[in-house]
C-alpha positions as protocol buffer text, in pm:
chain_id: "A"
residue {
  index: 1
  type: MET
  ca { x: 796 y: 2997 z: -2517 }
}
residue {
  index: 2
  type: LYS
  ca { x: 556 y: 2753 z: -2354 }
}
residue {
  index: 3
  type: LEU
  ca { x: 394 y: 2496 z: -2584 }
}
residue {
  index: 4
  type: ILE
  ca { x: 78 y: 2321 z: -2473 }
}
residue {
  index: 5
  type: THR
  ca { x: -158 y: 2052 z: -2591 }
}
residue {
  index: 6
  type: PHE
  ca { x: -515 y: 2125 z: -2483 }
}
residue {
  index: 7
  type: ASP
  ca { x: -873 y: 1997 z: -2508 }
}
residue {
  index: 8
  type: GLN
  ca { x: -893 y: 1729 z: -2775 }
}
residue {
  index: 9
  type: GLY
  ca { x: -535 y: 1755 z: -2891 }
}
residue {
  index: 10
  type: ARG
  ca { x: -512 y: 2112 z: -3012 }
}
residue {
  index: 11
  type: VAL
  ca { x: -170 y: 2283 z: -2995 }
}
residue {
  index: 12
  type: ALA
  ca { x: -87 y: 2631 z: -2881 }
}
residue {
  index: 13
  type: ARG
  ca { x: 175 y: 2859 z: -2737 }
}
residue {
  index: 14
  type: LEU
  ca { x: 109 y: 3062 z: -2427 }
}
residue {
  index: 15
  type: GLU
  ca { x: 130 y: 3444 z: -2405 }
}
residue {
  index: 16
  type: GLY
  ca { x: 76 y: 3498 z: -2035 }
}
residue {
  index: 17
  type: ASP
  ca { x: -273 y: 3365 z: -1978 }
}
residue {
  index: 18
  type: ASP
  ca { x: -363 y: 3375 z: -2346 }
}
residue {
  index: 19
  type: VAL
  ca { x: -374 y: 3049 z: -2550 }
}
residue {
  index: 20
  type: VAL
  ca { x: -260 y: 3118 z: -2907 }
}
residue {
  index: 21
  type: GLU
  ca { x: -364 y: 2822 z: -3122 }
}
residue {
  index: 22
  type: LEU
  ca { x: -120 y: 2688 z: -3372 }
}
residue {
  index: 23
  type: ASP
  ca { x: -211 y: 2524 z: -3703 }
}
residue {
  index: 24
  type: VAL
  ca { x: -39 y: 2188 z: -3646 }
}
residue {
  index: 25
  type: PRO
  ca { x: -189 y: 1857 z: -3535 }
}
residue {
  index: 26
  type: SER
  ca { x: 58 y: 1777 z: -3253 }
}
residue {
  index: 27
  type: THR
  ca { x: 358 y: 1924 z: -3072 }
}
residue {
  index: 28
  type: ARG
  ca { x: 561 y: 1638 z: -3213 }
}
residue {
  index: 29
  type: GLU
  ca { x: 485 y: 1757 z: -3562 }
}
residue {
  index: 30
  type: TYR
  ca { x: 567 y: 2117 z: -3451 }
}
residue {
  index: 31
  type: PHE
  ca { x: 921 y: 1995 z: -3375 }
}
residue {
  index: 32
  type: GLU
  ca { x: 937 y: 1789 z: -3694 }
}
residue {
  index: 33
  type: ARG
  ca { x: 860 y: 2112 z: -3887 }
}
residue {
  index: 34
  type: GLY
  ca { x: 1132 y: 2292 z: -3699 }
}
residue {
  index: 35
  type: GLY
  ca { x: 873 y: 2526 z: -3544 }
}
residue {
  index: 36
  type: ASP
  ca { x: 771 y: 2663 z: -3886 }
}
residue {
  index: 37
  type: VAL
  ca { x: 399 y: 2670 z: -3795 }
}
residue {
  index: 38
  type: ARG
  ca { x: 136 y: 2939 z: -3841 }
}
residue {
  index: 39
  type: GLU
  ca { x: -128 y: 3051 z: -3594 }
}
residue {
  index: 40
  type: THR
  ca { x: -490 y: 2962 z: -3665 }
}
residue {
  index: 41
  type: GLY
  ca { x: -609 y: 3302 z: -3548 }
}
residue {
  index: 42
  type: GLU
  ca { x: -798 y: 3166 z: -3250 }
}
residue {
  index: 43
  type: ARG
  ca { x: -718 y: 3287 z: -2903 }
}
residue {
  index: 44
  type: LEU
  ca { x: -858 y: 3154 z: -2576 }
}
residue {
  index: 45
  type: LYS
  ca { x: -792 y: 3200 z: -2201 }
}
residue {
  index: 46
  type: LEU
  ca { x: -581 y: 2943 z: -2020 }
}
residue {
  index: 47
  type: GLN
  ca { x: -850 y: 2907 z: -1751 }
}
residue {
  index: 48
  type: ASP
  ca { x: -1097 y: 2799 z: -2020 }
}
residue {
  index: 49
  type: VAL
  ca { x: -901 y: 2508 z: -2167 }
}
residue {
  index: 50
  type: ARG
  ca { x: -805 y: 2165 z: -2038 }
}
residue {
  index: 51
  type: LEU
  ca { x: -438 y: 2094 z: -2053 }
}
residue {
  index: 52
  type: ARG
  ca { x: -328 y: 1757 z: -2182 }
}
residue {
  index: 53
  type: ALA
  ca { x: 9 y: 1582 z: -2187 }
}
residue {
  index: 54
  type: PRO
  ca { x: 219 y: 1830 z: -2383 }
}
residue {
  index: 55
  type: ILE
  ca { x: 362 y: 1571 z: -2619 }
}
residue {
  index: 56
  type: GLN
  ca { x: 315 y: 1208 z: -2721 }
}
residue {
  index: 57
  type: PRO
  ca { x: 670 y: 1097 z: -2821 }
}
residue {
  index: 58
  type: ARG
  ca { x: 756 y: 816 z: -3059 }
}
residue {
  index: 59
  type: LYS
  ca { x: 1032 y: 706 z: -2819 }
}
residue {
  index: 60
  type: PHE
  ca { x: 1082 y: 778 z: -2450 }
}
residue {
  index: 61
  type: PHE
  ca { x: 1441 y: 722 z: -2334 }
}
residue {
  index: 62
  type: HIS
  ca { x: 1454 y: 671 z: -1953 }
}
residue {
  index: 63
  type: THR
  ca { x: 1770 y: 723 z: -1742 }
}
residue {
  index: 64
  type: ALA
  ca { x: 1823 y: 578 z: -1393 }
}
residue {
  index: 65
  type: GLY
  ca { x: 2065 y: 645 z: -1109 }
}
residue {
  index: 66
  type: ASN
  ca { x: 2198 y: 968 z: -1252 }
}
residue {
  index: 67
  type: PHE
  ca { x: 2181 y: 1210 z: -956 }
}
residue {
  index: 68
  type: ALA
  ca { x: 2460 y: 1169 z: -706 }
}
residue {
  index: 69
  type: ALA
  ca { x: 2250 y: 1205 z: -392 }
}
residue {
  index: 70
  type: HIS
  ca { x: 1988 y: 957 z: -519 }
}
residue {
  index: 71
  type: HIS
  ca { x: 2255 y: 711 z: -621 }
}
residue {
  index: 72
  type: GLU
  ca { x: 2402 y: 722 z: -267 }
}
residue {
  index: 73
  type: GLU
  ca { x: 2062 y: 654 z: -107 }
}
residue {
  index: 74
  type: LEU
  ca { x: 2005 y: 362 z: -349 }
}
residue {
  index: 75
  type: THR
  ca { x: 2296 y: 184 z: -182 }
}
residue {
  index: 76
  type: ALA
  ca { x: 2068 y: 141 z: 123 }
}
residue {
  index: 77
  type: VAL
  ca { x: 1817 y: -59 z: -87 }
}
residue {
  index: 78
  type: SER
  ca { x: 1891 y: -430 z: -129 }
}
residue {
  index: 79
  type: TRP
  ca { x: 1885 y: -449 z: -504 }
}
residue {
  index: 80
  type: SER
  ca { x: 2015 y: -770 z: -651 }
}
residue {
  index: 81
  type: HIS
  ca { x: 2209 y: -570 z: -910 }
}
residue {
  index: 82
  type: PRO
  ca { x: 2396 y: -236 z: -883 }
}
residue {
  index: 83
  type: VAL
  ca { x: 2244 y: 74 z: -1037 }
}
residue {
  index: 84
  type: HIS
  ca { x: 2511 y: 225 z: -1258 }
}
residue {
  index: 85
  type: LYS
  ca { x: 2496 y: 576 z: -1398 }
}
residue {
  index: 86
  type: GLY
  ca { x: 2357 y: 599 z: -1749 }
}
residue {
  index: 87
  type: ILE
  ca { x: 2130 y: 301 z: -1723 }
}
residue {
  index: 88
  type: VAL
  ca { x: 1885 y: 330 z: -2008 }
}
residue {
  index: 89
  type: PHE
  ca { x: 1549 y: 169 z: -2083 }
}
residue {
  index: 90
  type: PHE
  ca { x: 1240 y: 262 z: -2285 }
}
residue {
  index: 91
  type: GLN
  ca { x: 931 y: 392 z: -2110 }
}
residue {
  index: 92
  type: ASN
  ca { x: 588 y: 281 z: -2226 }
}
residue {
  index: 93
  type: VAL
  ca { x: 457 y: 582 z: -2421 }
}
residue {
  index: 94
  type: ASP
  ca { x: 95 y: 460 z: -2385 }
}
residue {
  index: 95
  type: ALA
  ca { x: 128 y: 520 z: -2010 }
}
residue {
  index: 96
  type: VAL
  ca { x: 172 y: 891 z: -2066 }
}
residue {
  index: 97
  type: ILE
  ca { x: -83 y: 1122 z: -1886 }
}
residue {
  index: 98
  type: GLY
  ca { x: -96 y: 1497 z: -1851 }
}
residue {
  index: 99
  type: PRO
  ca { x: -139 y: 1759 z: -1582 }
}
residue {
  index: 100
  type: ASP
  ca { x: -436 y: 1698 z: -1344 }
}
residue {
  index: 101
  type: ASP
  ca { x: -492 y: 1354 z: -1500 }
}
residue {
  index: 102
  type: ASP
  ca { x: -535 y: 1075 z: -1239 }
}
residue {
  index: 103
  type: ILE
  ca { x: -269 y: 819 z: -1148 }
}
residue {
  index: 104
  type: VAL
  ca { x: -464 y: 499 z: -1110 }
}
residue {
  index: 105
  type: TYR
  ca { x: -352 y: 285 z: -816 }
}
residue {
  index: 106
  type: PRO
  ca { x: -359 y: -82 z: -925 }
}
residue {
  index: 107
  type: ALA
  ca { x: -389 y: -239 z: -576 }
}
residue {
  index: 108
  type: ASN
  ca { x: -393 y: -596 z: -717 }
}
residue {
  index: 109
  type: LEU
  ca { x: -54 y: -530 z: -871 }
}
residue {
  index: 110
  type: THR
  ca { x: 137 y: -324 z: -614 }
}
residue {
  index: 111
  type: LYS
  ca { x: 132 y: -210 z: -253 }
}
residue {
  index: 112
  type: GLU
  ca { x: 442 y: 15 z: -290 }
}
residue {
  index: 113
  type: LEU
  ca { x: 362 y: 304 z: -523 }
}
residue {
  index: 114
  type: ASP
  ca { x: 650 y: 554 z: -533 }
}
residue {
  index: 115
  type: TYR
  ca { x: 721 y: 894 z: -696 }
}
residue {
  index: 116
  type: GLU
  ca { x: 1034 y: 1012 z: -876 }
}
residue {
  index: 117
  type: LEU
  ca { x: 1064 y: 1372 z: -986 }
}
residue {
  index: 118
  type: GLU
  ca { x: 1261 y: 1407 z: -1310 }
}
residue {
  index: 119
  type: LEU
  ca { x: 1350 y: 1664 z: -1578 }
}
residue {
  index: 120
  type: ALA
  ca { x: 1259 y: 1545 z: -1926 }
}
residue {
  index: 121
  type: VAL
  ca { x: 1434 y: 1680 z: -2233 }
}
residue {
  index: 122
  type: VAL
  ca { x: 1248 y: 1720 z: -2559 }
}
residue {
  index: 123
  type: ILE
  ca { x: 1458 y: 1628 z: -2859 }
}
residue {
  index: 124
  type: GLY
  ca { x: 1415 y: 1876 z: -3136 }
}
residue {
  index: 125
  type: ARG
  ca { x: 1544 y: 1698 z: -3445 }
}
residue {
  index: 126
  type: LYS
  ca { x: 1642 y: 1366 z: -3603 }
}
residue {
  index: 127
  type: GLY
  ca { x: 1992 y: 1239 z: -3540 }
}
residue {
  index: 128
  type: LYS
  ca { x: 2224 y: 965 z: -3415 }
}
residue {
  index: 129
  type: PHE
  ca { x: 2585 y: 886 z: -3331 }
}
residue {
  index: 130
  type: PHE
  ca { x: 2715 y: 1222 z: -3208 }
}
residue {
  index: 131
  type: GLY
  ca { x: 2914 y: 1349 z: -2911 }
}
residue {
  index: 132
  type: PRO
  ca { x: 2835 y: 1580 z: -2621 }
}
residue {
  index: 133
  type: ASP
  ca { x: 2975 y: 1879 z: -2811 }
}
residue {
  index: 134
  type: GLU
  ca { x: 2691 y: 1843 z: -3065 }
}
residue {
  index: 135
  type: ALA
  ca { x: 2418 y: 1741 z: -2817 }
}
residue {
  index: 136
  type: GLU
  ca { x: 2300 y: 2087 z: -2719 }
}
residue {
  index: 137
  type: SER
  ca { x: 2175 y: 2152 z: -3069 }
}
residue {
  index: 138
  type: TYR
  ca { x: 1929 y: 1866 z: -3024 }
}
residue {
  index: 139
  type: ILE
  ca { x: 1764 y: 2017 z: -2719 }
}
residue {
  index: 140
  type: ALA
  ca { x: 1427 y: 2167 z: -2815 }
}
residue {
  index: 141
  type: GLY
  ca { x: 1283 y: 2217 z: -2469 }
}
residue {
  index: 142
  type: PHE
  ca { x: 1200 y: 2071 z: -2128 }
}
residue {
  index: 143
  type: THR
  ca { x: 909 y: 1942 z: -1933 }
}
residue {
  index: 144
  type: VAL
  ca { x: 844 y: 1786 z: -1588 }
}
residue {
  index: 145
  type: PHE
  ca { x: 817 y: 1405 z: -1550 }
}
residue {
  index: 146
  type: ASN
  ca { x: 702 y: 1208 z: -1246 }
}
residue {
  index: 147
  type: ASP
  ca { x: 835 y: 852 z: -1278 }
}
residue {
  index: 148
  type: ILE
  ca { x: 574 y: 658 z: -1087 }
}
residue {
  index: 149
  type: THR
  ca { x: 716 y: 321 z: -980 }
}
residue {
  index: 150
  type: ALA
  ca { x: 584 y: 5 z: -823 }
}
residue {
  index: 151
  type: ARG
  ca { x: 874 y: -82 z: -597 }
}
residue {
  index: 152
  type: ASP
  ca { x: 758 y: -437 z: -505 }
}
residue {
  index: 153
  type: ILE
  ca { x: 747 y: -517 z: -881 }
}
residue {
  index: 154
  type: GLN
  ca { x: 1077 y: -344 z: -942 }
}
residue {
  index: 155
  type: ARG
  ca { x: 1255 y: -556 z: -678 }
}
residue {
  index: 156
  type: ARG
  ca { x: 1141 y: -870 z: -859 }
}
residue {
  index: 157
  type: GLU
  ca { x: 1249 y: -731 z: -1194 }
}
residue {
  index: 158
  type: MET
  ca { x: 1592 y: -637 z: -1056 }
}
residue {
  index: 159
  type: LYS
  ca { x: 1662 y: -1006 z: -993 }
}
residue {
  index: 160
  type: SER
  ca { x: 1715 y: -1015 z: -1369 }
}
residue {
  index: 161
  type: GLY
  ca { x: 1904 y: -681 z: -1362 }
}
residue {
  index: 162
  type: VAL
  ca { x: 1633 y: -489 z: -1556 }
}
residue {
  index: 163
  type: PHE
  ca { x: 1317 y: -290 z: -1479 }
}
residue {
  index: 164
  type: SER
  ca { x: 1040 y: -180 z: -1707 }
}
residue {
  index: 165
  type: PHE
  ca { x: 699 y: -326 z: -1606 }
}
residue {
  index: 166
  type: SER
  ca { x: 725 y: -149 z: -1264 }
}
residue {
  index: 167
  type: LYS
  ca { x: 736 y: 191 z: -1442 }
}
residue {
  index: 168
  type: GLY
  ca { x: 527 y: 127 z: -1749 }
}
residue {
  index: 169
  type: ILE
  ca { x: 186 y: 46 z: -1603 }
}
residue {
  index: 170
  type: ASP
  ca { x: -97 y: 258 z: -1742 }
}
residue {
  index: 171
  type: THR
  ca { x: -105 y: 618 z: -1599 }
}
residue {
  index: 172
  type: PHE
  ca { x: 241 y: 578 z: -1448 }
}
residue {
  index: 173
  type: CYS
  ca { x: 396 y: 836 z: -1673 }
}
residue {
  index: 174
  type: PRO
  ca { x: 274 y: 1190 z: -1589 }
}
residue {
  index: 175
  type: ILE
  ca { x: 439 y: 1470 z: -1793 }
}
residue {
  index: 176
  type: GLY
  ca { x: 368 y: 1842 z: -1824 }
}
residue {
  index: 177
  type: PRO
  ca { x: 218 y: 2091 z: -1762 }
}
residue {
  index: 178
  type: TRP
  ca { x: 381 y: 2221 z: -2088 }
}
residue {
  index: 179
  type: ILE
  ca { x: 702 y: 2226 z: -2279 }
}
residue {
  index: 180
  type: VAL
  ca { x: 932 y: 2521 z: -2209 }
}
residue {
  index: 181
  type: THR
  ca { x: 1156 y: 2583 z: -2508 }
}
residue {
  index: 182
  type: ALA
  ca { x: 1530 y: 2576 z: -2457 }
}
residue {
  index: 183
  type: ASP
  ca { x: 1579 y: 2946 z: -2516 }
}
residue {
  index: 184
  type: GLU
  ca { x: 1378 y: 3021 z: -2205 }
}
residue {
  index: 185
  type: ILE
  ca { x: 1616 y: 2821 z: -1979 }
}
residue {
  index: 186
  type: PRO
  ca { x: 1954 y: 3002 z: -1943 }
}
residue {
  index: 187
  type: ASP
  ca { x: 2121 y: 2724 z: -1742 }
}
residue {
  index: 188
  type: TYR
  ca { x: 1957 y: 2384 z: -1745 }
}
residue {
  index: 189
  type: GLN
  ca { x: 2225 y: 2247 z: -1514 }
}
residue {
  index: 190
  type: GLU
  ca { x: 2121 y: 2482 z: -1235 }
}
residue {
  index: 191
  type: LEU
  ca { x: 1744 y: 2419 z: -1178 }
}
residue {
  index: 192
  type: ALA
  ca { x: 1595 y: 2362 z: -835 }
}
residue {
  index: 193
  type: MET
  ca { x: 1360 y: 2057 z: -809 }
}
residue {
  index: 194
  type: GLU
  ca { x: 1101 y: 1971 z: -550 }
}
residue {
  index: 195
  type: LEU
  ca { x: 824 y: 1711 z: -518 }
}
residue {
  index: 196
  type: ARG
  ca { x: 538 y: 1741 z: -268 }
}
residue {
  index: 197
  type: VAL
  ca { x: 271 y: 1500 z: -158 }
}
residue {
  index: 198
  type: ASN
  ca { x: -35 y: 1661 z: -2 }
}
residue {
  index: 199
  type: GLY
  ca { x: 180 y: 1971 z: 45 }
}
residue {
  index: 200
  type: ASP
  ca { x: 455 y: 1792 z: 234 }
}
residue {
  index: 201
  type: VAL
  ca { x: 798 y: 1816 z: 71 }
}
residue {
  index: 202
  type: ARG
  ca { x: 932 y: 1468 z: -17 }
}
residue {
  index: 203
  type: GLN
  ca { x: 1208 y: 1529 z: -270 }
}
residue {
  index: 204
  type: THR
  ca { x: 1447 y: 1819 z: -319 }
}
residue {
  index: 205
  type: GLY
  ca { x: 1749 y: 1856 z: -545 }
}
residue {
  index: 206
  type: ASN
  ca { x: 1909 y: 2042 z: -828 }
}
residue {
  index: 207
  type: THR
  ca { x: 2006 y: 1956 z: -1179 }
}
residue {
  index: 208
  type: ASN
  ca { x: 2364 y: 2044 z: -1086 }
}
residue {
  index: 209
  type: ASP
  ca { x: 2383 y: 1709 z: -899 }
}
residue {
  index: 210
  type: MET
  ca { x: 2376 y: 1498 z: -1220 }
}
residue {
  index: 211
  type: ARG
  ca { x: 2655 y: 1249 z: -1258 }
}
residue {
  index: 212
  type: LEU
  ca { x: 2622 y: 1268 z: -1634 }
}
residue {
  index: 213
  type: THR
  ca { x: 2531 y: 1612 z: -1770 }
}
residue {
  index: 214
  type: ILE
  ca { x: 2238 y: 1657 z: -2007 }
}
residue {
  index: 215
  type: PRO
  ca { x: 2467 y: 1684 z: -2317 }
}
residue {
  index: 216
  type: GLN
  ca { x: 2650 y: 1367 z: -2209 }
}
residue {
  index: 217
  type: LEU
  ca { x: 2319 y: 1182 z: -2164 }
}
residue {
  index: 218
  type: ILE
  ca { x: 2184 y: 1296 z: -2503 }
}
residue {
  index: 219
  type: ALA
  ca { x: 2505 y: 1181 z: -2667 }
}
residue {
  index: 220
  type: PHE
  ca { x: 2511 y: 856 z: -2470 }
}
residue {
  index: 221
  type: HIS
  ca { x: 2159 y: 757 z: -2600 }
}
residue {
  index: 222
  type: SER
  ca { x: 2227 y: 883 z: -2957 }
}
residue {
  index: 223
  type: PRO
  ca { x: 2330 y: 542 z: -3102 }
}
residue {
  index: 224
  type: GLN
  ca { x: 1966 y: 433 z: -3064 }
}
residue {
  index: 225
  type: GLY
  ca { x: 1860 y: 717 z: -3297 }
}
residue {
  index: 226
  type: TYR
  ca { x: 1647 y: 1023 z: -3222 }
}
residue {
  index: 227
  type: SER
  ca { x: 1332 y: 1152 z: -3387 }
}
residue {
  index: 228
  type: ALA
  ca { x: 1199 y: 1502 z: -3340 }
}
residue {
  index: 229
  type: GLY
  ca { x: 977 y: 1508 z: -3032 }
}
residue {
  index: 230
  type: ASP
  ca { x: 1136 y: 1217 z: -2854 }
}
residue {
  index: 231
  type: LEU
  ca { x: 1169 y: 1245 z: -2476 }
}
residue {
  index: 232
  type: LEU
  ca { x: 1480 y: 1178 z: -2268 }
}
residue {
  index: 233
  type: THR
  ca { x: 1465 y: 1179 z: -1888 }
}
residue {
  index: 234
  type: THR
  ca { x: 1762 y: 1267 z: -1671 }
}
residue {
  index: 235
  type: GLY
  ca { x: 1710 y: 1067 z: -1347 }
}
residue {
  index: 236
  type: THR
  ca { x: 1548 y: 1149 z: -1016 }
}
residue {
  index: 237
  type: VAL
  ca { x: 1667 y: 1339 z: -708 }
}
residue {
  index: 238
  type: SER
  ca { x: 1692 y: 1206 z: -354 }
}
residue {
  index: 239
  type: GLY
  ca { x: 1397 y: 1153 z: -120 }
}
residue {
  index: 240
  type: VAL
  ca { x: 1196 y: 872 z: -282 }
}
residue {
  index: 241
  type: ALA
  ca { x: 973 y: 673 z: -52 }
}
residue {
  index: 242
  type: ALA
  ca { x: 1156 y: 343 z: -93 }
}
residue {
  index: 243
  type: ILE
  ca { x: 1464 y: 459 z: 95 }
}
residue {
  index: 244
  type: GLN
  ca { x: 1282 y: 598 z: 400 }
}
residue {
  index: 245
  type: GLU
  ca { x: 1325 y: 419 z: 736 }
}
residue {
  index: 246
  type: ASN
  ca { x: 950 y: 323 z: 709 }
}
residue {
  index: 247
  type: PRO
  ca { x: 865 y: 351 z: 339 }
}
residue {
  index: 248
  type: PHE
  ca { x: 504 y: 248 z: 394 }
}
residue {
  index: 249
  type: ASP
  ca { x: 453 y: 585 z: 567 }
}
residue {
  index: 250
  type: PHE
  ca { x: 554 y: 753 z: 237 }
}
residue {
  index: 251
  type: TYR
  ca { x: 427 y: 531 z: -45 }
}
residue {
  index: 252
  type: LEU
  ca { x: 145 y: 687 z: -241 }
}
residue {
  index: 253
  type: GLN
  ca { x: -219 y: 604 z: -164 }
}
residue {
  index: 254
  type: PRO
  ca { x: -550 y: 687 z: -327 }
}
residue {
  index: 255
  type: GLY
  ca { x: -645 y: 1045 z: -241 }
}
residue {
  index: 256
  type: ASP
  ca { x: -288 y: 1173 z: -244 }
}
residue {
  index: 257
  type: VAL
  ca { x: -206 y: 1476 z: -454 }
}
residue {
  index: 258
  type: VAL
  ca { x: 145 y: 1486 z: -601 }
}
residue {
  index: 259
  type: GLU
  ca { x: 307 y: 1813 z: -713 }
}
residue {
  index: 260
  type: ALA
  ca { x: 626 y: 1777 z: -910 }
}
residue {
  index: 261
  type: GLU
  ca { x: 804 y: 2119 z: -964 }
}
residue {
  index: 262
  type: ILE
  ca { x: 1113 y: 2225 z: -1152 }
}
residue {
  index: 263
  type: GLN
  ca { x: 1239 y: 2581 z: -1147 }
}
residue {
  index: 264
  type: GLY
  ca { x: 1155 y: 2763 z: -1468 }
}
residue {
  index: 265
  type: ILE
  ca { x: 958 y: 2473 z: -1606 }
}
residue {
  index: 266
  type: GLY
  ca { x: 644 y: 2450 z: -1392 }
}
residue {
  index: 267
  type: VAL
  ca { x: 438 y: 2238 z: -1156 }
}
residue {
  index: 268
  type: LEU
  ca { x: 293 y: 1902 z: -1266 }
}
residue {
  index: 269
  type: ARG
  ca { x: -1 y: 1807 z: -1044 }
}
residue {
  index: 270
  type: ASN
  ca { x: -172 y: 1467 z: -1034 }
}
residue {
  index: 271
  type: ARG
  ca { x: -404 y: 1289 z: -793 }
}
residue {
  index: 272
  type: VAL
  ca { x: -382 y: 920 z: -706 }
}
residue {
  index: 273
  type: VAL
  ca { x: -716 y: 741 z: -731 }
}
residue {
  index: 274
  type: SER
  ca { x: -831 y: 378 z: -679 }
}
residue {
  index: 275
  type: TRP
  ca { x: -914 y: 156 z: -973 }
}
residue {
  index: 276
  type: GLU
  ca { x: -1280 y: 163 z: -876 }
}
residue {
  index: 277
  type: ASP
  ca { x: -1296 y: 540 z: -866 }
}
residue {
  index: 278
  type: ALA
  ca { x: -1122 y: 563 z: -1200 }
}
residue {
  index: 279
  type: TYR
  ca { x: -1323 y: 305 z: -1391 }
}
residue {
  index: 280
  type: GLY
  ca { x: -1627 y: 235 z: -1186 }
}
residue {
  index: 281
  type: THR
  ca { x: -1567 y: -142 z: -1185 }
}
residue {
  index: 282
  type: PRO
  ca { x: -1381 y: -384 z: -956 }
}
residue {
  index: 283
  type: GLU
  ca { x: -1012 y: -418 z: -1038 }
}
residue {
  index: 284
  type: PRO
  ca { x: -937 y: -745 z: -1217 }
}
residue {
  index: 285
  type: GLN
  ca { x: -699 y: -996 z: -1068 }
}
residue {
  index: 286
  type: PRO
  ca { x: -366 y: -1032 z: -1254 }
}
residue {
  index: 287
  type: ALA
  ca { x: -325 y: -1358 z: -1441 }
}
residue {
  index: 288
  type: VAL
  ca { x: 20 y: -1404 z: -1286 }
}
residue {
  index: 289
  type: SER
  ca { x: 168 y: -1249 z: -971 }
}
residue {
  index: 290
  type: VAL
  ca { x: 422 y: -979 z: -1062 }
}
residue {
  index: 291
  type: THR
  ca { x: 563 y: -932 z: -707 }
}
residue {
  index: 292
  type: GLU
  ca { x: 648 y: -1280 z: -601 }
}
């Protein structure tokens, strides 16, 4: 089943191109109720609705350096601290945007806007302190995540061995286009992944390249406690702009269209726009430089 959020926050499941509205205020509450939700009786066509971010999680657990090929290419970047497998930090949930929403380029903050295609796991129920053998029962579904990152800010953050600001700026957290429930994915450790910018393939990979499997990641994060509807990302695949011989030929610019695709899940499409085009006003200057 595909679960969507549409228009002004309405929830539905998809039957082909038919939108079957559900009587629940959010997809997060859908999972809190264990899926015990009735239909409203209203049906629409997918082409007639505006898809939104499929879920607004209470917590967004972020994993870094988990794909082997991406970990190898990171060794070419002069980070001040090593990137170990299983690195975890929280994503800013207020930065979440949905399919076809704009990624706003804050030119006064960054000149090195990068993309990172990731699979995001939707946690289906409350729980904490459990092992990998129990973890699969917590998987409710999956969605596509594009971990937009300001690399110049990230390099400064890494001098302290952490990174958060570089990934948590407003609009830097596209997810979607929907949630595919776990029963629709027969093998989540064998999914092809591809990210394109203006139609050019930039990232390719497969979930079979994870250093820690999805059940291991879910168990690893579990001491922090899960709520139904939380999101857990699994790391990006190789091919990010930052590791290219001339990364400035690859960093995102206003006007670029990014398509993040995962087999069996879908295509998440977003356009990069300037601050002025997004808000109609000049971009404010930051109070303090975040890249020096």
